[in-house]
TIRO-860527 format. One record per residue: x, y, z of N, C-alpha, C, O in turn; residue in one letter. Coordinates in pm, whole numbers, plus 32768, in hexadecimal, padded with zeros to 4 digits. Layout:
REM TIRO-860527
XYZXYZXYZXYZa ...
This chain:
REM TIRO-860527
82838180751482F38132753F82F780B374EA8290807274D5m 836B809074BB8378801E746083727F9A74AD83767F977528s 83677F2E7462835E7EAA74A083DF7E8374E683DC7E3E754Cf 84517EB074B284D07E9074F384DB7ED7757A850E7E9E75DBt 84AD7F54758084AF7F9E75FE84507F5E766384707F5576DAe 83DB7F327634837F7EED768D83BA7E6976BD83A37E40772Fq 84067E27766784487DAA768F84B07DC176FB84C07D6F7755g 84F87E3276F2855B7E53775985157E6B77DF85437E3B7846v 84A77EB677DC845B7ECF785784287E4B789184327E337909i 83F37DF7783B83BF7D767869842C7D1F78A484167CDA7907r 84A37D22786885117CCF789C853D7CFE792785617CAC797Bs 85397D7F793F855B7DB279C484ED7D907A28850A7D6C7A9Ay 84707D9A79FF84027D817A5C83F87CEE7A8383D57CCF7AF5l 84167C947A26840B7C057A43848E7BC87A7184957B4E7A82f 84F47C187A8785757BE77AB785687BC67B4C85327C157B99n 85997B517B74858D7B267C0085E27B7B7C5F85C77B7D7CD7s 86477BBF7C2C869B7C147C8086497C8B7CB5865B7CB67D27v 85F17CBF7C6185A27D357C8585157D107CB384BA7D637CACy 85037C977CE0847D7C657D0184397CB67D6F83C17CD07D66e 84827CDD7DD684477D257E4684647DBB7E4284527E007EA6n 848F7DEC7DD284AE7E7A7DC484317EC77D9E83D57E8E7D64w 842E7F457DBF83C27F9C7D9483D37FC37D02843F7FB47CC9g 83687FF57CC7836A80177C3883CC80887C1C841880837BBCv 83CB80EE7C708425815F7C5784B781377C6B850F816D7C29s 84D280D97CC7855B80AB7CDA858E80617C60860280717C39n 8538800F7C23855E7FCA7BA98578802E7B3985D6801F7AECi 852480957B32853780FC7ACA85BE81427ADB860681567A79y 85E181667B57865F81AC7B6B86D781507B558742817E7B2Ey 86C680CE7B6D8731806F7B4B8745806B7AB487B6806A7A83r 86D5806A7A6A86DE806E79D9871F80F079AA876B80F0794Am 8701815E79ED873B81DF79CB87D281DE79E1881D82137990l 87FF81A07A51888E81977A6C88D681457A018945816679D9e 889680DB79D388D48084797188C080B378E288F080737884e 887A812378D08867815C784B87FC811677F987F98126777Fg 87A680CB7837873E808177F086B980CC77EB866780B17793k 86A38129784886258173784E862A81E877ED8688823777EEa 85C381F1779985BE825E7738853882A77740851682F476E6i 84EE828F77AA846C82D077BB84698313784484C683087893s 83FD8358785D83EC839678DF83BA832E7943839282C0791Ds 83BE835279C2839082F67A2A82FC82D77A1B82D282667A30l 82AC833C79F8821C832679EA81FE82C7797581A582737981q 824582D47908823282777898825A81E978C282198188789Es 82C681DF791082F1815D794282858120799B826A80A87994f 8248817279F081DC81417A468164811379F3812580AE7A15r 8144815B798980D48133793380ED80AB78F48092805778EFn 8166809378C3818480117888818A7FA578F281687F3278D7y 81B67FC9796B81B47F6879D881257F3C79F7810C7EC77A10t 80C77F9B79F5803C7F787A0D80037F21799E7FA77ED279B6n 80387F2D7925800D7ED478B980417E4678CE7FF97DE578B6l 80BF7E3A78FC80FA7DB6790D80CC7D74798F80BC7CFA7994f 80B57DC379F880847D927A7880007DD67A9980007E387AE3y 7F917DA97A657F137DEB7A887EF47DD67B1C7F087D6A7B53p 7EC47E3F7B5B7EA17E377BE97E207DE97BF97DBF7E007BB1r 7E207D8E7C567DA77D437C727D687D797CF17DAD7D8D7D55t 7CE87D8F7CEE7CA27DC27D637C6A7D4D7DB27C467CE57D7Ak 7C627D607E357C277CF87E897B927CF27E707B507D587E5El 7B5F7C7B7E707ACF7C6F7E607A897C9C7EE07AC77C9F7F4Bs 7A0B7CBE7ED679C47CF87F4779AD7C957FB879977CBE802Ak 79B07C137F9B79977BB380057A127B9B805D7A0A7B4A80BAn 7A827BDB80437AFA7BCC80947B097C3D80F97B777C55812Ck 7A9B7C8281167AA37CEE81777ABE7CB782037AA37C42821Ek 7AF17D0B82597B097CE582E37A827CE2832B7A3E7D488335n 7A5D7C70835D79DF7C6183A579F87C7E84397A447C37847Br 79B87CE6846C79C97D0A84F8796A7CB9854E78F77CA28528h 79997C8D85C079437C45861D78E97CA88665790B7D1E8673r 78787C798690781D7CCD86DE78527CD4876C78737C6D87A8i 785B7D4B87A278907D608827782F7D37889577CA7CF6887Bg 784E7D5F890F77FB7D3E8982777A7D8E8979777D7E078963i 770A7D4B898B76867D8B8985763E7D798A0976487D108A48r 75F67DE08A3375A47DD88AAD75137DC08A8574E27DFA8A24a 74CE7D6A8AD274437D4C8AB473E37DAC8AFB73707DBA8AD1k 74107DEE8B6573BC7E4E8BAD74147EBF8BE0748E7EAF8BE6k 73DB7F328C05742C7FA38C3574787F808CB574457F358D09p 74EE7FB48CC375487FA48D3675737F148D4C75A17EF28DBAf 75667EBF8CE975967E368CF6762F7E348CEC76717DEE8D39e 76657E7E8C9076F67E898C7F77177F1E8C7676D77F678C2Ck 777B7F488CC077A47FD58CBE78337FDE8C8878847F848C9Al 784D804C8C4778D180648C0D790280EB8C3B78B6814C8C3Bh 798280F38C6379BB81728C8F7A3C818B8C427A85812E8C20m 7A5582088C277AD082318BE67B1782908C447ADF82F68C6Cd 7B93826F8C697BDF82C18CC77C4B83098C777C9B82CB8C31v 7C4D838E8C837CAE83DF8C3D7CF0843C8CA17CAC847C8CF2t 7D7484458C9C7DBD84A38CF07DD9851E8C9A7E1885148C31i 7DAA85908CC87DB5860D8C7D7E06866F8CCE7DF0867B8D46y 7E6386B58C907EB3871B8CD37E9187A48C9A7EB687C18C28r 7E4C87F98CE47E3088808CB57EAE88D78CB97F1B88A58CD4p 7E9E89588CA07F1189B38C997F5D89C08D1D7FD589DD8D1Cl 7F1A89AD8D8F7F6289B88E0E7FAA89368E347FDE892A8EA2d 7FAE88D48DD87FFA88588DE27FCF87FF8E57802087B78E8Fn 7F5088048E7A7F1987A88EDD7ED387368E957EAC87438E21t 7EC386C98EDB7E7F86568E9F7DEA865C8EBB7DC086758F2Cr 7D9E86468E557D0C86428E647CDE85BD8E307C6685A18E32v 
């Protein structure tokens, strides 16, 4: 792909009108206007070059709180109640 074609892709990607658009939507807009001359996958590859994906660092993980803990047996009890309907449509 030539530098002029890459410039056209870059101008569409950095345009404020298409700021919240998806990549494939921008590609199809370019296709409607006659500016796209590559396949969608090639367009995605150049998009990844212009907008490299940044990964979250490992220290930004969701830290779960420790739940309720019992210090001895039968200190805290937990029950789960489920209503089940068998084939005869009665409640169990």
